[in-house]
ModelCIF file with pLDDT and N, C-alpha, C, O atoms, coordinates in Angstrom:
data_MODEL
#
_entry.id   MODEL 
#
_entity.id                         1 
_entity.type                       polymer 
_entity.pdbx_number_of_molecules   1 
#
_entity_poly.entity_id                      1 
_entity_poly.type                           'polypeptide(L)' 
_entity_poly.nstd_linkage                   no 
_entity_poly.nstd_monomer                   no 
_entity_poly.pdbx_seq_one_letter_code       MQKPMNNIAAKLRARRAEVRTRRALNRAIDTAATATVRQELIAIAQARSGYMR 
_entity_poly.pdbx_seq_one_letter_code_can   MQKPMNNIAAKLRARRAEVRTRRALNRAIDTAATATVRQELIAIAQARSGYMR 
_entity_poly.pdbx_strand_id                 A 
#
loop_
_entity_poly_seq.entity_id 
_entity_poly_seq.num 
_entity_poly_seq.mon_id 
_entity_poly_seq.hetero 
1 1  MET n 
1 2  GLN n 
1 3  LYS n 
1 4  PRO n 
1 5  MET n 
1 6  ASN n 
1 7  ASN n 
1 8  ILE n 
1 9  ALA n 
1 10 ALA n 
1 11 LYS n 
1 12 LEU n 
1 13 ARG n 
1 14 ALA n 
1 15 ARG n 
1 16 ARG n 
1 17 ALA n 
1 18 GLU n 
1 19 VAL n 
1 20 ARG n 
1 21 THR n 
1 22 ARG n 
1 23 ARG n 
1 24 ALA n 
1 25 LEU n 
1 26 ASN n 
1 27 ARG n 
1 28 ALA n 
1 29 ILE n 
1 30 ASP n 
1 31 THR n 
1 32 ALA n 
1 33 ALA n 
1 34 THR n 
1 35 ALA n 
1 36 THR n 
1 37 VAL n 
1 38 ARG n 
1 39 GLN n 
1 40 GLU n 
1 41 LEU n 
1 42 ILE n 
1 43 ALA n 
1 44 ILE n 
1 45 ALA n 
1 46 GLN n 
1 47 ALA n 
1 48 ARG n 
1 49 SER n 
1 50 GLY n 
1 51 TYR n 
1 52 MET n 
1 53 ARG n 
#
_struct_asym.id          A 
_struct_asym.entity_id   1 
#
loop_
_ma_qa_metric.id 
_ma_qa_metric.mode 
_ma_qa_metric.name 
_ma_qa_metric.software_group_id 
_ma_qa_metric.type 
1 global pLDDT . pLDDT 
2 local  pLDDT . pLDDT 
#
_ma_qa_metric_global.metric_id      1 
_ma_qa_metric_global.metric_value   85.64 
_ma_qa_metric_global.model_id       1 
_ma_qa_metric_global.ordinal_id     1 
#
loop_
_ma_qa_metric_local.label_asym_id 
_ma_qa_metric_local.label_comp_id 
_ma_qa_metric_local.label_seq_id 
_ma_qa_metric_local.metric_id 
_ma_qa_metric_local.metric_value 
_ma_qa_metric_local.model_id 
_ma_qa_metric_local.ordinal_id 
A MET 1  2 48.00 1 1  
A GLN 2  2 54.00 1 2  
A LYS 3  2 65.00 1 3  
A PRO 4  2 67.00 1 4  
A MET 5  2 68.00 1 5  
A ASN 6  2 83.00 1 6  
A ASN 7  2 90.00 1 7  
A ILE 8  2 91.00 1 8  
A ALA 9  2 89.00 1 9  
A ALA 10 2 91.00 1 10 
A LYS 11 2 92.00 1 11 
A LEU 12 2 93.00 1 12 
A ARG 13 2 94.00 1 13 
A ALA 14 2 93.00 1 14 
A ARG 15 2 94.00 1 15 
A ARG 16 2 96.00 1 16 
A ALA 17 2 94.00 1 17 
A GLU 18 2 90.00 1 18 
A VAL 19 2 93.00 1 19 
A ARG 20 2 94.00 1 20 
A THR 21 2 90.00 1 21 
A ARG 22 2 89.00 1 22 
A ARG 23 2 94.00 1 23 
A ALA 24 2 94.00 1 24 
A LEU 25 2 92.00 1 25 
A ASN 26 2 93.00 1 26 
A ARG 27 2 96.00 1 27 
A ALA 28 2 95.00 1 28 
A ILE 29 2 94.00 1 29 
A ASP 30 2 95.00 1 30 
A THR 31 2 96.00 1 31 
A ALA 32 2 96.00 1 32 
A ALA 33 2 95.00 1 33 
A THR 34 2 96.00 1 34 
A ALA 35 2 96.00 1 35 
A THR 36 2 96.00 1 36 
A VAL 37 2 96.00 1 37 
A ARG 38 2 96.00 1 38 
A GLN 39 2 96.00 1 39 
A GLU 40 2 95.00 1 40 
A LEU 41 2 93.00 1 41 
A ILE 42 2 92.00 1 42 
A ALA 43 2 92.00 1 43 
A ILE 44 2 87.00 1 44 
A ALA 45 2 85.00 1 45 
A GLN 46 2 88.00 1 46 
A ALA 47 2 87.00 1 47 
A ARG 48 2 77.00 1 48 
A SER 49 2 63.00 1 49 
A GLY 50 2 59.00 1 50 
A TYR 51 2 50.00 1 51 
A MET 52 2 49.00 1 52 
A ARG 53 2 48.00 1 53 
#
loop_
_atom_site.group_PDB 
_atom_site.id 
_atom_site.type_symbol 
_atom_site.label_atom_id 
_atom_site.label_alt_id 
_atom_site.label_comp_id 
_atom_site.label_asym_id 
_atom_site.label_entity_id 
_atom_site.label_seq_id 
_atom_site.pdbx_PDB_ins_code 
_atom_site.Cartn_x 
_atom_site.Cartn_y 
_atom_site.Cartn_z 
_atom_site.occupancy 
_atom_site.B_iso_or_equiv 
_atom_site.pdbx_formal_charge 
_atom_site.auth_seq_id 
_atom_site.auth_comp_id 
_atom_site.auth_asym_id 
_atom_site.auth_atom_id 
_atom_site.pdbx_PDB_model_num 
ATOM 1   N N  . MET A 1 1  ? 110.596 83.857  71.484  1.00 48.00 ? 1  MET A N  1 
ATOM 2   C CA . MET A 1 1  ? 109.815 85.000  72.077  1.00 48.00 ? 1  MET A CA 1 
ATOM 3   C C  . MET A 1 1  ? 108.850 85.166  73.245  1.00 48.00 ? 1  MET A C  1 
ATOM 4   O O  . MET A 1 1  ? 108.157 86.033  73.777  1.00 48.00 ? 1  MET A O  1 
ATOM 5   N N  . GLN A 1 2  ? 109.157 83.924  73.358  1.00 54.00 ? 2  GLN A N  1 
ATOM 6   C CA . GLN A 1 2  ? 108.970 83.614  75.043  1.00 54.00 ? 2  GLN A CA 1 
ATOM 7   C C  . GLN A 1 2  ? 108.960 84.891  75.384  1.00 54.00 ? 2  GLN A C  1 
ATOM 8   O O  . GLN A 1 2  ? 108.158 85.784  75.109  1.00 54.00 ? 2  GLN A O  1 
ATOM 9   N N  . LYS A 1 3  ? 110.379 84.888  76.298  1.00 65.00 ? 3  LYS A N  1 
ATOM 10  C CA . LYS A 1 3  ? 111.487 85.675  77.441  1.00 65.00 ? 3  LYS A CA 1 
ATOM 11  C C  . LYS A 1 3  ? 110.421 87.322  77.054  1.00 65.00 ? 3  LYS A C  1 
ATOM 12  O O  . LYS A 1 3  ? 109.738 87.910  77.891  1.00 65.00 ? 3  LYS A O  1 
ATOM 13  N N  . PRO A 1 4  ? 110.539 87.606  76.015  1.00 67.00 ? 4  PRO A N  1 
ATOM 14  C CA . PRO A 1 4  ? 110.144 89.453  75.624  1.00 67.00 ? 4  PRO A CA 1 
ATOM 15  C C  . PRO A 1 4  ? 108.484 89.316  76.458  1.00 67.00 ? 4  PRO A C  1 
ATOM 16  O O  . PRO A 1 4  ? 108.718 89.478  77.656  1.00 67.00 ? 4  PRO A O  1 
ATOM 17  N N  . MET A 1 5  ? 107.464 89.161  76.321  1.00 68.00 ? 5  MET A N  1 
ATOM 18  C CA . MET A 1 5  ? 106.478 88.886  76.396  1.00 68.00 ? 5  MET A CA 1 
ATOM 19  C C  . MET A 1 5  ? 106.646 88.587  78.285  1.00 68.00 ? 5  MET A C  1 
ATOM 20  O O  . MET A 1 5  ? 106.072 89.355  79.057  1.00 68.00 ? 5  MET A O  1 
ATOM 21  N N  . ASN A 1 6  ? 107.614 87.224  78.891  1.00 83.00 ? 6  ASN A N  1 
ATOM 22  C CA . ASN A 1 6  ? 107.504 87.307  80.269  1.00 83.00 ? 6  ASN A CA 1 
ATOM 23  C C  . ASN A 1 6  ? 107.483 88.643  80.354  1.00 83.00 ? 6  ASN A C  1 
ATOM 24  O O  . ASN A 1 6  ? 106.445 89.290  80.490  1.00 83.00 ? 6  ASN A O  1 
ATOM 25  N N  . ASN A 1 7  ? 108.730 89.175  80.272  1.00 90.00 ? 7  ASN A N  1 
ATOM 26  C CA . ASN A 1 7  ? 109.104 90.880  80.377  1.00 90.00 ? 7  ASN A CA 1 
ATOM 27  C C  . ASN A 1 7  ? 108.484 91.541  80.444  1.00 90.00 ? 7  ASN A C  1 
ATOM 28  O O  . ASN A 1 7  ? 108.761 92.533  81.118  1.00 90.00 ? 7  ASN A O  1 
ATOM 29  N N  . ILE A 1 8  ? 107.482 91.454  79.921  1.00 91.00 ? 8  ILE A N  1 
ATOM 30  C CA . ILE A 1 8  ? 106.696 92.920  79.948  1.00 91.00 ? 8  ILE A CA 1 
ATOM 31  C C  . ILE A 1 8  ? 105.518 93.011  80.434  1.00 91.00 ? 8  ILE A C  1 
ATOM 32  O O  . ILE A 1 8  ? 104.820 94.023  80.515  1.00 91.00 ? 8  ILE A O  1 
ATOM 33  N N  . ALA A 1 9  ? 105.163 91.414  80.930  1.00 89.00 ? 9  ALA A N  1 
ATOM 34  C CA . ALA A 1 9  ? 104.320 91.126  81.772  1.00 89.00 ? 9  ALA A CA 1 
ATOM 35  C C  . ALA A 1 9  ? 104.583 91.889  82.875  1.00 89.00 ? 9  ALA A C  1 
ATOM 36  O O  . ALA A 1 9  ? 104.055 92.906  83.325  1.00 89.00 ? 9  ALA A O  1 
ATOM 37  N N  . ALA A 1 10 ? 105.851 90.942  83.362  1.00 91.00 ? 10 ALA A N  1 
ATOM 38  C CA . ALA A 1 10 ? 106.780 91.070  84.893  1.00 91.00 ? 10 ALA A CA 1 
ATOM 39  C C  . ALA A 1 10 ? 106.553 92.452  85.218  1.00 91.00 ? 10 ALA A C  1 
ATOM 40  O O  . ALA A 1 10 ? 106.081 92.915  86.257  1.00 91.00 ? 10 ALA A O  1 
ATOM 41  N N  . LYS A 1 11 ? 107.151 93.340  83.680  1.00 92.00 ? 11 LYS A N  1 
ATOM 42  C CA . LYS A 1 11 ? 106.839 94.912  84.378  1.00 92.00 ? 11 LYS A CA 1 
ATOM 43  C C  . LYS A 1 11 ? 105.564 95.203  84.105  1.00 92.00 ? 11 LYS A C  1 
ATOM 44  O O  . LYS A 1 11 ? 105.681 96.428  84.053  1.00 92.00 ? 11 LYS A O  1 
ATOM 45  N N  . LEU A 1 12 ? 104.367 94.986  83.879  1.00 93.00 ? 12 LEU A N  1 
ATOM 46  C CA . LEU A 1 12 ? 103.338 95.583  84.329  1.00 93.00 ? 12 LEU A CA 1 
ATOM 47  C C  . LEU A 1 12 ? 102.920 95.090  85.557  1.00 93.00 ? 12 LEU A C  1 
ATOM 48  O O  . LEU A 1 12 ? 102.214 95.861  86.206  1.00 93.00 ? 12 LEU A O  1 
ATOM 49  N N  . ARG A 1 13 ? 103.164 94.026  86.039  1.00 94.00 ? 13 ARG A N  1 
ATOM 50  C CA . ARG A 1 13 ? 102.636 93.402  87.606  1.00 94.00 ? 13 ARG A CA 1 
ATOM 51  C C  . ARG A 1 13 ? 103.357 94.388  88.321  1.00 94.00 ? 13 ARG A C  1 
ATOM 52  O O  . ARG A 1 13 ? 102.735 95.122  89.088  1.00 94.00 ? 13 ARG A O  1 
ATOM 53  N N  . ALA A 1 14 ? 104.677 94.519  88.171  1.00 93.00 ? 14 ALA A N  1 
ATOM 54  C CA . ALA A 1 14 ? 105.069 95.542  88.786  1.00 93.00 ? 14 ALA A CA 1 
ATOM 55  C C  . ALA A 1 14 ? 104.773 97.135  89.472  1.00 93.00 ? 14 ALA A C  1 
ATOM 56  O O  . ALA A 1 14 ? 104.734 97.684  90.573  1.00 93.00 ? 14 ALA A O  1 
ATOM 57  N N  . ARG A 1 15 ? 104.580 97.481  87.873  1.00 94.00 ? 15 ARG A N  1 
ATOM 58  C CA . ARG A 1 15 ? 104.207 98.756  88.009  1.00 94.00 ? 15 ARG A CA 1 
ATOM 59  C C  . ARG A 1 15 ? 102.630 98.659  88.827  1.00 94.00 ? 15 ARG A C  1 
ATOM 60  O O  . ARG A 1 15 ? 102.243 99.668  89.417  1.00 94.00 ? 15 ARG A O  1 
ATOM 61  N N  . ARG A 1 16 ? 101.807 97.473  88.828  1.00 96.00 ? 16 ARG A N  1 
ATOM 62  C CA . ARG A 1 16 ? 100.238 97.767  89.149  1.00 96.00 ? 16 ARG A CA 1 
ATOM 63  C C  . ARG A 1 16 ? 100.585 97.812  90.439  1.00 96.00 ? 16 ARG A C  1 
ATOM 64  O O  . ARG A 1 16 ? 100.110 98.643  91.213  1.00 96.00 ? 16 ARG A O  1 
ATOM 65  N N  . ALA A 1 17 ? 102.189 96.147  91.067  1.00 94.00 ? 17 ALA A N  1 
ATOM 66  C CA . ALA A 1 17 ? 102.115 96.594  92.472  1.00 94.00 ? 17 ALA A CA 1 
ATOM 67  C C  . ALA A 1 17 ? 102.856 97.512  93.247  1.00 94.00 ? 17 ALA A C  1 
ATOM 68  O O  . ALA A 1 17 ? 102.713 97.645  94.462  1.00 94.00 ? 17 ALA A O  1 
ATOM 69  N N  . GLU A 1 18 ? 103.820 98.284  92.391  1.00 90.00 ? 18 GLU A N  1 
ATOM 70  C CA . GLU A 1 18 ? 104.011 100.013 92.419  1.00 90.00 ? 18 GLU A CA 1 
ATOM 71  C C  . GLU A 1 18 ? 102.860 100.777 92.451  1.00 90.00 ? 18 GLU A C  1 
ATOM 72  O O  . GLU A 1 18 ? 103.282 101.877 92.806  1.00 90.00 ? 18 GLU A O  1 
ATOM 73  N N  . VAL A 1 19 ? 101.513 100.883 92.281  1.00 93.00 ? 19 VAL A N  1 
ATOM 74  C CA . VAL A 1 19 ? 100.655 101.811 92.213  1.00 93.00 ? 19 VAL A CA 1 
ATOM 75  C C  . VAL A 1 19 ? 99.701  101.162 93.604  1.00 93.00 ? 19 VAL A C  1 
ATOM 76  O O  . VAL A 1 19 ? 99.045  101.973 94.258  1.00 93.00 ? 19 VAL A O  1 
ATOM 77  N N  . ARG A 1 20 ? 99.685  100.166 93.864  1.00 94.00 ? 20 ARG A N  1 
ATOM 78  C CA . ARG A 1 20 ? 98.977  99.415  94.833  1.00 94.00 ? 20 ARG A CA 1 
ATOM 79  C C  . ARG A 1 20 ? 99.615  99.927  96.364  1.00 94.00 ? 20 ARG A C  1 
ATOM 80  O O  . ARG A 1 20 ? 98.893  100.160 97.333  1.00 94.00 ? 20 ARG A O  1 
ATOM 81  N N  . THR A 1 21 ? 101.090 100.048 96.370  1.00 90.00 ? 21 THR A N  1 
ATOM 82  C CA . THR A 1 21 ? 101.544 100.346 97.593  1.00 90.00 ? 21 THR A CA 1 
ATOM 83  C C  . THR A 1 21 ? 101.532 101.564 97.323  1.00 90.00 ? 21 THR A C  1 
ATOM 84  O O  . THR A 1 21 ? 101.278 101.917 98.475  1.00 90.00 ? 21 THR A O  1 
ATOM 85  N N  . ARG A 1 22 ? 101.617 102.900 96.541  1.00 89.00 ? 22 ARG A N  1 
ATOM 86  C CA . ARG A 1 22 ? 101.848 104.490 96.660  1.00 89.00 ? 22 ARG A CA 1 
ATOM 87  C C  . ARG A 1 22 ? 100.025 104.528 97.149  1.00 89.00 ? 22 ARG A C  1 
ATOM 88  O O  . ARG A 1 22 ? 99.703  105.406 97.950  1.00 89.00 ? 22 ARG A O  1 
ATOM 89  N N  . ARG A 1 23 ? 99.230  103.824 96.772  1.00 94.00 ? 23 ARG A N  1 
ATOM 90  C CA . ARG A 1 23 ? 97.886  104.306 97.031  1.00 94.00 ? 23 ARG A CA 1 
ATOM 91  C C  . ARG A 1 23 ? 97.135  104.059 98.592  1.00 94.00 ? 23 ARG A C  1 
ATOM 92  O O  . ARG A 1 23 ? 96.292  104.752 99.161  1.00 94.00 ? 23 ARG A O  1 
ATOM 93  N N  . ALA A 1 24 ? 98.024  102.368 99.165  1.00 94.00 ? 24 ALA A N  1 
ATOM 94  C CA . ALA A 1 24 ? 97.673  102.506 100.271 1.00 94.00 ? 24 ALA A CA 1 
ATOM 95  C C  . ALA A 1 24 ? 98.365  103.119 101.590 1.00 94.00 ? 24 ALA A C  1 
ATOM 96  O O  . ALA A 1 24 ? 97.933  103.206 102.739 1.00 94.00 ? 24 ALA A O  1 
ATOM 97  N N  . LEU A 1 25 ? 99.787  103.578 100.931 1.00 92.00 ? 25 LEU A N  1 
ATOM 98  C CA . LEU A 1 25 ? 100.566 104.340 101.491 1.00 92.00 ? 25 LEU A CA 1 
ATOM 99  C C  . LEU A 1 25 ? 100.129 105.875 102.039 1.00 92.00 ? 25 LEU A C  1 
ATOM 100 O O  . LEU A 1 25 ? 100.342 106.356 103.152 1.00 92.00 ? 25 LEU A O  1 
ATOM 101 N N  . ASN A 1 26 ? 99.282  106.626 100.606 1.00 93.00 ? 26 ASN A N  1 
ATOM 102 C CA . ASN A 1 26 ? 98.228  107.755 100.604 1.00 93.00 ? 26 ASN A CA 1 
ATOM 103 C C  . ASN A 1 26 ? 97.109  107.758 101.752 1.00 93.00 ? 26 ASN A C  1 
ATOM 104 O O  . ASN A 1 26 ? 97.017  108.555 102.686 1.00 93.00 ? 26 ASN A O  1 
ATOM 105 N N  . ARG A 1 27 ? 96.467  106.912 101.518 1.00 96.00 ? 27 ARG A N  1 
ATOM 106 C CA . ARG A 1 27 ? 95.424  106.699 102.440 1.00 96.00 ? 27 ARG A CA 1 
ATOM 107 C C  . ARG A 1 27 ? 95.922  106.057 103.759 1.00 96.00 ? 27 ARG A C  1 
ATOM 108 O O  . ARG A 1 27 ? 95.038  106.111 104.614 1.00 96.00 ? 27 ARG A O  1 
ATOM 109 N N  . ALA A 1 28 ? 97.065  105.464 104.194 1.00 95.00 ? 28 ALA A N  1 
ATOM 110 C CA . ALA A 1 28 ? 97.835  105.606 105.562 1.00 95.00 ? 28 ALA A CA 1 
ATOM 111 C C  . ALA A 1 28 ? 98.012  107.181 105.867 1.00 95.00 ? 28 ALA A C  1 
ATOM 112 O O  . ALA A 1 28 ? 97.506  107.774 106.820 1.00 95.00 ? 28 ALA A O  1 
ATOM 113 N N  . ILE A 1 29 ? 98.588  107.570 105.166 1.00 94.00 ? 29 ILE A N  1 
ATOM 114 C CA . ILE A 1 29 ? 99.216  108.962 105.413 1.00 94.00 ? 29 ILE A CA 1 
ATOM 115 C C  . ILE A 1 29 ? 98.044  110.090 106.189 1.00 94.00 ? 29 ILE A C  1 
ATOM 116 O O  . ILE A 1 29 ? 98.186  110.780 107.198 1.00 94.00 ? 29 ILE A O  1 
ATOM 117 N N  . ASP A 1 30 ? 96.770  109.928 105.178 1.00 95.00 ? 30 ASP A N  1 
ATOM 118 C CA . ASP A 1 30 ? 95.466  110.374 104.677 1.00 95.00 ? 30 ASP A CA 1 
ATOM 119 C C  . ASP A 1 30 ? 94.338  109.977 106.224 1.00 95.00 ? 30 ASP A C  1 
ATOM 120 O O  . ASP A 1 30 ? 93.791  110.828 106.926 1.00 95.00 ? 30 ASP A O  1 
ATOM 121 N N  . THR A 1 31 ? 94.279  108.858 106.354 1.00 96.00 ? 31 THR A N  1 
ATOM 122 C CA . THR A 1 31 ? 94.183  108.333 107.901 1.00 96.00 ? 31 THR A CA 1 
ATOM 123 C C  . THR A 1 31 ? 94.838  108.472 108.869 1.00 96.00 ? 31 THR A C  1 
ATOM 124 O O  . THR A 1 31 ? 94.410  107.929 109.888 1.00 96.00 ? 31 THR A O  1 
ATOM 125 N N  . ALA A 1 32 ? 96.093  109.225 108.948 1.00 96.00 ? 32 ALA A N  1 
ATOM 126 C CA . ALA A 1 32 ? 96.858  108.871 110.726 1.00 96.00 ? 32 ALA A CA 1 
ATOM 127 C C  . ALA A 1 32 ? 96.259  109.367 111.696 1.00 96.00 ? 32 ALA A C  1 
ATOM 128 O O  . ALA A 1 32 ? 95.749  110.463 111.931 1.00 96.00 ? 32 ALA A O  1 
ATOM 129 N N  . ALA A 1 33 ? 96.427  108.085 112.428 1.00 95.00 ? 33 ALA A N  1 
ATOM 130 C CA . ALA A 1 33 ? 95.448  109.025 114.100 1.00 95.00 ? 33 ALA A CA 1 
ATOM 131 C C  . ALA A 1 33 ? 96.666  110.310 114.281 1.00 95.00 ? 33 ALA A C  1 
ATOM 132 O O  . ALA A 1 33 ? 96.134  111.417 114.198 1.00 95.00 ? 33 ALA A O  1 
ATOM 133 N N  . THR A 1 34 ? 97.485  110.340 114.406 1.00 96.00 ? 34 THR A N  1 
ATOM 134 C CA . THR A 1 34 ? 98.463  111.535 114.771 1.00 96.00 ? 34 THR A CA 1 
ATOM 135 C C  . THR A 1 34 ? 99.230  112.057 113.980 1.00 96.00 ? 34 THR A C  1 
ATOM 136 O O  . THR A 1 34 ? 99.713  111.224 113.214 1.00 96.00 ? 34 THR A O  1 
ATOM 137 N N  . ALA A 1 35 ? 99.744  113.597 113.726 1.00 96.00 ? 35 ALA A N  1 
ATOM 138 C CA . ALA A 1 35 ? 100.343 114.207 113.632 1.00 96.00 ? 35 ALA A CA 1 
ATOM 139 C C  . ALA A 1 35 ? 101.668 113.208 112.601 1.00 96.00 ? 35 ALA A C  1 
ATOM 140 O O  . ALA A 1 35 ? 101.811 113.032 111.391 1.00 96.00 ? 35 ALA A O  1 
ATOM 141 N N  . THR A 1 36 ? 102.679 112.597 114.217 1.00 96.00 ? 36 THR A N  1 
ATOM 142 C CA . THR A 1 36 ? 103.115 112.225 114.624 1.00 96.00 ? 36 THR A CA 1 
ATOM 143 C C  . THR A 1 36 ? 103.670 110.934 113.498 1.00 96.00 ? 36 THR A C  1 
ATOM 144 O O  . THR A 1 36 ? 104.823 110.646 113.178 1.00 96.00 ? 36 THR A O  1 
ATOM 145 N N  . VAL A 1 37 ? 102.507 110.387 113.115 1.00 96.00 ? 37 VAL A N  1 
ATOM 146 C CA . VAL A 1 37 ? 102.113 109.233 112.594 1.00 96.00 ? 37 VAL A CA 1 
ATOM 147 C C  . VAL A 1 37 ? 102.157 109.324 111.027 1.00 96.00 ? 37 VAL A C  1 
ATOM 148 O O  . VAL A 1 37 ? 102.625 108.463 110.282 1.00 96.00 ? 37 VAL A O  1 
ATOM 149 N N  . ARG A 1 38 ? 101.467 110.768 110.577 1.00 96.00 ? 38 ARG A N  1 
ATOM 150 C CA . ARG A 1 38 ? 101.221 110.986 110.212 1.00 96.00 ? 38 ARG A CA 1 
ATOM 151 C C  . ARG A 1 38 ? 102.522 111.576 109.028 1.00 96.00 ? 38 ARG A C  1 
ATOM 152 O O  . ARG A 1 38 ? 102.464 111.262 107.839 1.00 96.00 ? 38 ARG A O  1 
ATOM 153 N N  . GLN A 1 39 ? 103.750 112.536 109.648 1.00 96.00 ? 39 GLN A N  1 
ATOM 154 C CA . GLN A 1 39 ? 104.989 112.676 109.768 1.00 96.00 ? 39 GLN A CA 1 
ATOM 155 C C  . GLN A 1 39 ? 106.124 111.237 109.656 1.00 96.00 ? 39 GLN A C  1 
ATOM 156 O O  . GLN A 1 39 ? 107.165 111.416 109.023 1.00 96.00 ? 39 GLN A O  1 
ATOM 157 N N  . GLU A 1 40 ? 105.910 110.092 110.179 1.00 95.00 ? 40 GLU A N  1 
ATOM 158 C CA . GLU A 1 40 ? 106.598 109.362 110.006 1.00 95.00 ? 40 GLU A CA 1 
ATOM 159 C C  . GLU A 1 40 ? 106.096 108.967 108.960 1.00 95.00 ? 40 GLU A C  1 
ATOM 160 O O  . GLU A 1 40 ? 106.989 108.237 108.529 1.00 95.00 ? 40 GLU A O  1 
ATOM 161 N N  . LEU A 1 41 ? 105.267 108.933 108.222 1.00 93.00 ? 41 LEU A N  1 
ATOM 162 C CA . LEU A 1 41 ? 104.295 107.864 106.928 1.00 93.00 ? 41 LEU A CA 1 
ATOM 163 C C  . LEU A 1 41 ? 104.863 108.969 105.955 1.00 93.00 ? 41 LEU A C  1 
ATOM 164 O O  . LEU A 1 41 ? 105.281 108.366 104.966 1.00 93.00 ? 41 LEU A O  1 
ATOM 165 N N  . ILE A 1 42 ? 105.086 110.518 105.788 1.00 92.00 ? 42 ILE A N  1 
ATOM 166 C CA . ILE A 1 42 ? 105.431 110.711 104.760 1.00 92.00 ? 42 ILE A CA 1 
ATOM 167 C C  . ILE A 1 42 ? 107.246 110.642 104.697 1.00 92.00 ? 42 ILE A C  1 
ATOM 168 O O  . ILE A 1 42 ? 107.610 111.190 103.657 1.00 92.00 ? 42 ILE A O  1 
ATOM 169 N N  . ALA A 1 43 ? 108.256 110.202 105.396 1.00 92.00 ? 43 ALA A N  1 
ATOM 170 C CA . ALA A 1 43 ? 109.315 110.476 105.117 1.00 92.00 ? 43 ALA A CA 1 
ATOM 171 C C  . ALA A 1 43 ? 109.517 108.878 105.165 1.00 92.00 ? 43 ALA A C  1 
ATOM 172 O O  . ALA A 1 43 ? 110.699 108.631 104.925 1.00 92.00 ? 43 ALA A O  1 
ATOM 173 N N  . ILE A 1 44 ? 108.913 107.940 105.347 1.00 87.00 ? 44 ILE A N  1 
ATOM 174 C CA . ILE A 1 44 ? 108.958 106.468 104.547 1.00 87.00 ? 44 ILE A CA 1 
ATOM 175 C C  . ILE A 1 44 ? 108.196 106.989 102.914 1.00 87.00 ? 44 ILE A C  1 
ATOM 176 O O  . ILE A 1 44 ? 109.056 107.262 102.077 1.00 87.00 ? 44 ILE A O  1 
ATOM 177 N N  . ALA A 1 45 ? 107.485 107.062 102.677 1.00 85.00 ? 45 ALA A N  1 
ATOM 178 C CA . ALA A 1 45 ? 107.223 108.058 101.828 1.00 85.00 ? 45 ALA A CA 1 
ATOM 179 C C  . ALA A 1 45 ? 107.851 108.402 100.383 1.00 85.00 ? 45 ALA A C  1 
ATOM 180 O O  . ALA A 1 45 ? 107.805 108.045 99.205  1.00 85.00 ? 45 ALA A O  1 
ATOM 181 N N  . GLN A 1 46 ? 108.677 109.641 101.536 1.00 88.00 ? 46 GLN A N  1 
ATOM 182 C CA . GLN A 1 46 ? 110.095 109.794 101.039 1.00 88.00 ? 46 GLN A CA 1 
ATOM 183 C C  . GLN A 1 46 ? 111.057 109.342 100.476 1.00 88.00 ? 46 GLN A C  1 
ATOM 184 O O  . GLN A 1 46 ? 111.651 109.743 99.475  1.00 88.00 ? 46 GLN A O  1 
ATOM 185 N N  . ALA A 1 47 ? 111.284 108.196 101.343 1.00 87.00 ? 47 ALA A N  1 
ATOM 186 C CA . ALA A 1 47 ? 112.990 107.129 101.644 1.00 87.00 ? 47 ALA A CA 1 
ATOM 187 C C  . ALA A 1 47 ? 112.307 106.597 100.139 1.00 87.00 ? 47 ALA A C  1 
ATOM 188 O O  . ALA A 1 47 ? 113.050 106.852 99.191  1.00 87.00 ? 47 ALA A O  1 
ATOM 189 N N  . ARG A 1 48 ? 111.044 105.916 99.775  1.00 77.00 ? 48 ARG A N  1 
ATOM 190 C CA . ARG A 1 48 ? 110.856 105.165 98.195  1.00 77.00 ? 48 ARG A CA 1 
ATOM 191 C C  . ARG A 1 48 ? 111.188 105.805 97.234  1.00 77.00 ? 48 ARG A C  1 
ATOM 192 O O  . ARG A 1 48 ? 110.409 106.458 96.540  1.00 77.00 ? 48 ARG A O  1 
ATOM 193 N N  . SER A 1 49 ? 112.653 105.683 97.024  1.00 63.00 ? 49 SER A N  1 
ATOM 194 C CA . SER A 1 49 ? 112.160 105.503 95.158  1.00 63.00 ? 49 SER A CA 1 
ATOM 195 C C  . SER A 1 49 ? 111.871 107.026 94.547  1.00 63.00 ? 49 SER A C  1 
ATOM 196 O O  . SER A 1 49 ? 111.465 107.259 93.409  1.00 63.00 ? 49 SER A O  1 
ATOM 197 N N  . GLY A 1 50 ? 112.239 108.193 95.777  1.00 59.00 ? 50 GLY A N  1 
ATOM 198 C CA . GLY A 1 50 ? 112.238 109.478 94.635  1.00 59.00 ? 50 GLY A CA 1 
ATOM 199 C C  . GLY A 1 50 ? 110.342 109.989 95.163  1.00 59.00 ? 50 GLY A C  1 
ATOM 200 O O  . GLY A 1 50 ? 109.802 111.045 94.836  1.00 59.00 ? 50 GLY A O  1 
ATOM 201 N N  . TYR A 1 51 ? 109.839 109.109 95.836  1.00 50.00 ? 51 TYR A N  1 
ATOM 202 C CA . TYR A 1 51 ? 108.072 108.879 96.046  1.00 50.00 ? 51 TYR A CA 1 
ATOM 203 C C  . TYR A 1 51 ? 108.048 110.463 96.454  1.00 50.00 ? 51 TYR A C  1 
ATOM 204 O O  . TYR A 1 51 ? 109.089 110.806 97.013  1.00 50.00 ? 51 TYR A O  1 
ATOM 205 N N  . MET A 1 52 ? 107.183 111.386 96.310  1.00 49.00 ? 52 MET A N  1 
ATOM 206 C CA . MET A 1 52 ? 106.877 112.681 97.393  1.00 49.00 ? 52 MET A CA 1 
ATOM 207 C C  . MET A 1 52 ? 105.859 112.534 97.695  1.00 49.00 ? 52 MET A C  1 
ATOM 208 O O  . MET A 1 52 ? 105.503 111.414 97.329  1.00 49.00 ? 52 MET A O  1 
ATOM 209 N N  . ARG A 1 53 ? 104.760 113.276 98.418  1.00 48.00 ? 53 ARG A N  1 
ATOM 210 C CA . ARG A 1 53 ? 104.126 113.473 98.474  1.00 48.00 ? 53 ARG A CA 1 
ATOM 211 C C  . ARG A 1 53 ? 103.290 115.245 98.580  1.00 48.00 ? 53 ARG A C  1 
ATOM 212 O O  . ARG A 1 53 ? 102.067 115.346 98.682  1.00 48.00 ? 53 ARG A O  1 
#
């Protein structure tokens, strides 16, 4: 029974990490100093696992 609990905990940790990364990327896009930097950050976001802003 130990393995399923570890698997669930690992999935929750991964999900929280993904949410933190998405929030950080959104914050970086929103506060980008120039339009060029903003466009590059959007391109990175789009390249990450189908995430679209």
